[in-house]
Structures are given as structure tokens and as C-alpha cells.
C-alpha positions as CSV (number, residue, x, y, z in Angstrom):
1,M,105.8,120.3,122.5
2,R,104.5,117.4,120.6
3,T,105.8,113.8,120.6
4,F,106.4,111.6,117.5
5,A,107.4,108.0,116.8
6,L,109.1,106.8,113.6
7,L,107.7,103.5,112.5
8,D,109.1,101.1,110.0
9,E,107.1,99.1,107.4
10,A,106.2,96.5,110.1
11,G,105.0,99.1,112.6
12,I,108.2,98.8,114.8
13,C,109.2,102.0,116.6
14,R,112.6,103.1,115.3
15,A,112.9,106.5,116.9
16,L,111.2,109.0,119.2
17,R,111.2,112.7,118.9
18,Q,109.7,115.8,120.5
19,S,109.2,118.8,118.3
20,A,106.8,121.7,117.8
21,H,106.2,120.6,114.2
22,V,105.8,117.2,112.5
23,P,109.2,115.8,111.4
24,Q,109.9,115.5,107.7
25,G,109.1,112.1,106.3
26,F,106.1,109.9,105.9
27,A,106.6,107.4,108.7
28,W,106.3,109.7,111.7
29,V,103.2,109.4,113.7
30,E,102.1,111.5,116.7
31,V,101.9,109.8,120.0
32,D,100.4,110.8,123.3
33,R,103.5,110.3,125.4
34,L,107.2,109.6,125.2
35,N,108.1,106.0,126.2
36,P,111.6,104.7,125.4
37,T,110.5,101.1,126.0
38,W,108.7,101.3,122.6
39,L,112.0,101.4,120.8
40,H,112.5,98.3,118.6
41,R,109.0,97.1,119.5
42,P,105.6,97.5,117.9
43,L,103.9,100.8,118.8
44,P,101.0,100.2,121.2
45,A,97.7,101.0,119.4
46,D,96.5,103.2,122.2
47,A,99.6,105.4,122.0
48,Q,99.0,106.9,118.5
49,I,97.0,110.1,118.2
50,P,94.7,110.1,115.2
51,P,96.0,112.6,112.6
52,V,94.1,115.9,112.3
53,V,92.8,116.5,108.8
54,T,92.8,120.1,107.8
55,R,91.0,121.3,104.7
56,A,91.2,124.5,102.8
57,P,88.0,126.5,102.9
58,S,85.8,125.7,99.9
59,R,85.2,128.3,97.3
60,E,81.5,128.2,97.9
61,A,81.9,129.1,101.6
62,S,84.2,132.1,100.8
63,A,81.7,133.4,98.2
64,A,78.9,133.6,100.7
């Protein structure tokens, strides 16, 4: 189970959610733990997990 925080434009945590998949919407960020004290406050910088960037295999690699 993964944990996500919904941030507003100012970086304030508006909701927390646990889910197997990333929630729909662009403002959800993955966090390392569930902490209800973050609600209505700025998300601590150390809480956010950097997003994992996945790339499709290049055509050159598949041709080899």
C-alpha cells in the first residue's frame, strides 16, 4: 500500500490517501508515511518521495 498527499497551489496538504495506485489528478504526491498532522499545513520537504520516471524502451534497443 502506498501513501499520497493532495497538495494545493501553495503546497498545503489538503488530503491524505492510501492506495495501491496513484490517485487521479495532478496534485497528488507520494509520501513516505501517513501523518494526519500535515493536514492544512505545508507538506514537510523530507516527506515527499521523488517520483519514479519510467520510459518506454527505445526503438534502437528493441532492434538489437
